[in-house]
C-alpha positions in Angstrom: -12.3 -22.1 10.4 -12.8 -18.4 10.4 -15.6 -16.9 8.4 -14.8 -14.3 5.7 -17.8 -12.2 6.6 -17.6 -9.5 9.3 -21.2 -10.2 10.3 -21.8 -12.7 13.1 -25.1 -14.5 13.9 -26.2 -16.9 16.6 -29.7 -18.2 17.2 -31.2 -19.2 20.6 -33.9 -21.9 20.9 -35.9 -22.8 24.0 -35.6 -26.5 24.6 -37.4 -26.7 28.0 -38.3 -24.7 31.1 -35.2 -22.5 31.8 -33.1 -24.5 29.2 -31.9 -23.2 25.9 -29.5 -23.9 23.1 -27.6 -21.5 21.0 -26.3 -22.4 17.5 -24.1 -20.8 15.0 -24.2 -20.8 11.2 -21.4 -23.5 11.1 -23.6 -26.0 13.0 -22.0 -25.6 16.5 -24.4 -25.7 19.5 -24.1 -24.9 23.2 -26.7 -25.6 25.9 -27.3 -23.1 28.6 -29.8 -22.3 31.3 -30.8 -20.5 34.4 -28.2 -22.0 36.6 -30.4 -24.7 38.2 -28.3 -27.5 36.7 -24.8 -27.9 35.3 -25.4 -25.9 32.1 -23.7 -22.6 31.9 -25.7 -19.4 32.6 -25.6 -16.5 30.1 -23.4 -14.6 32.6 -20.9 -17.5 32.7 -21.0 -17.6 28.9 -20.1 -13.9 28.8 -17.1 -14.6 31.1 -16.2 -17.6 29.0 -16.3 -15.5 25.9 -14.0 -12.9 27.4 -11.6 -15.6 28.5 -11.9 -17.5 25.3 -11.3 -14.5 23.1 -8.1 -13.4 24.9 -6.9 -17.0 25.3 -7.0 -17.4 21.5 -5.1 -14.1 21.1 -2.4 -15.1 23.7 -2.1 -18.6 22.3 -1.6 -17.4 18.7 1.0 -14.9 19.7 3.0 -17.0 22.2 2.8 -20.5 20.7 4.7 -19.2 17.6 7.7 -19.1 20.0 7.0 -22.2 22.1 4.2 -24.6 22.9 3.0 -24.0 26.5 3.4 -26.7 29.1 0.3 -25.3 30.9 -2.3 -22.8 29.8 -5.1 -21.6 32.1 -7.1 -18.4 32.0 -9.6 -17.6 34.8 -12.2 -14.9 34.4 -14.2 -13.7 37.4 -16.6 -10.8 38.2 -19.1 -9.7 40.8 -22.8 -9.7 39.7 -24.6 -6.8 41.2 -28.0 -5.2 41.0 -28.2 -1.4 41.6 -29.9 1.7 40.1 -28.4 0.8 36.7 -29.9 -2.7 36.8 -28.2 -6.1 36.9 -24.6 -6.1 35.6 -21.1 -7.4 36.2 -18.4 -5.3 38.0 -14.8 -5.9 38.7 -14.2 -8.2 35.7 -10.7 -9.7 36.2 -8.8 -12.0 33.8 -6.0 -14.1 35.3 -3.4 -15.8 33.1 -1.4 -18.9 34.3 0.9 -20.0 31.5 4.0 -22.2 31.8 6.5 -22.4 29.0 9.3 -24.9 28.7 12.7 -24.0 30.2 14.3 -23.5 26.8 15.4 -20.5 24.7 12.1 -20.6 22.8 10.2 -20.8 26.1 12.1 -17.8 27.3 11.0 -15.9 24.2 7.4 -16.9 24.8 7.6 -15.8 28.4 9.1 -12.5 27.5 6.4 -11.8 24.9 3.5 -12.7 27.3 3.0 -9.2 29.0 2.9 -7.5 25.6 0.6 -10.2 24.2 -1.8 -9.7 27.1 -1.7 -5.9 26.7 -2.3 -6.2 22.9 -5.2 -8.6 23.4 -6.8 -6.3 26.1 -6.2 -3.0 24.2 -6.8 -3.9 20.6 -7.3 -7.5 19.5 -10.0 -9.3 21.6 -13.3 -8.4 20.1 -15.3 -9.6 23.1 -13.3 -7.7 25.7 -13.1 -4.5 23.6 -16.9 -4.6 23.1 -17.6 -5.0 26.8 -15.1 -2.3 27.8 -16.1 0.2 25.2 -19.8 -0.6 25.4 -22.0 -1.2 22.4 -25.7 -0.3 22.2 -28.0 -3.3 21.8 -31.2 -2.9 19.8 -34.2 -5.2 20.3 -37.0 -5.8 17.8 -40.1 -8.1 18.0 -41.0 -9.8 14.7 
């Protein structure tokens, strides 16, 4: 269920050494950590957010024509540390979608390149924020 407000908030809580949870205002919760266990790291969550955001866009646009038989989106990047600090470079999103061999499937396949372009260039909030860059402010309360 989408929220009507444009404002978004999540809250992070420490649950143990190197382990955290993040919750949203709707009651959802995700565990994450430093990468010592199976929990996602914050970097992996950023990649997941990029892939998840564009996956939702692509699914909405293409599934109006046909339900996919397979839908997989892989996001990868290189983590580096240089004079600018720690960051990701070479972020790449790979789409593997299979549609039925029908007229509707053909329509979904034909739409896919435009859907990917539209998601990348305009729709996906996460990807657009990463590409354009948005200042982050910090405050201690």
